[in-house]
N, C-alpha and C positions, 0 to 999 in steps of 0.2 A: 105857282108861277116861278119859273127859273130866274135866278139872278145872274147877272154878268159880272164876273170877277176877273180883274186884271192881275197878272202875276209877274213879278220880276224873277229872273232865274238865279243869277250869281249873287250869293250872299243871302238869298231868301230860301231857295229850294235846296241849295248845296252851299258848301263853304266857297268863298270867293277865290278861285284860282284862275280866273279868266286869263287867257282864252281857253284853258282846259276845264274839264268838268271837275268840280270839287267834290269833297266827300258829302255823303248824305247827312243832313242834320236833323232828320226825323220828320221832315215835311211831307214825305211821300204818302204816308197813311192818311194824313189830314187832307191832302190834296185829292187823293183817290176818293175819299168820302164826299168832299165838296164837288168833285167832278161828276159824281153819280147823280147829283140833284141840281147842278147849276151849269152854266156855260163858262168854261175857263179859257181865258185868252192870255197867251204868253206875250209879254212885252219885253223886248230885249234889243240891245245894240249889236248882238251877235249877227254874223252873216256867213254865208257859204258853209264850209265844213263845220265851223264852230257852231253855227245855228243848227245844223243837222245833228250835231252831238247833243245839244240841249233837247231837241225834239225826240231824239232816240232815248234820252233819259226818261222822258215822260212815258213813252211807249214801253220801255223796259219795266217801269214801275206800275204799269197798267192804269195810267192816269189819262182820262179822256180830255183832250184839248179841243175846243171849239174852233179856235183860230190862233194865228201867230202874227203879231205886229213886230217888225224888226227894222233895224237900220235907223239912221238919223237924217234930218232933224225931226221929221213928222212920221216916219215909219212907212213901211210897205206891208201889205197884207198878204199872208200866205195861208190859204185854207188847208186844213189838215183833216177834214172830216173823212 
């Protein structure tokens, strides 16, 4: 059974340089493995171009995202399947 795993982007997947994409901190390989067996949901306050930059980082690193919740206070859902 797949687990649902929520992931923050800035300071978790990359160094925190918000609104820009920070440097990889080694999370990509772990997230790729987790994403192969589980459902990964990105939780972020990013929006617009900066949200797309984060989603592109996951695609560039071949990490499967199930969905993206973004914005404040309760988030909006963006399906990326």
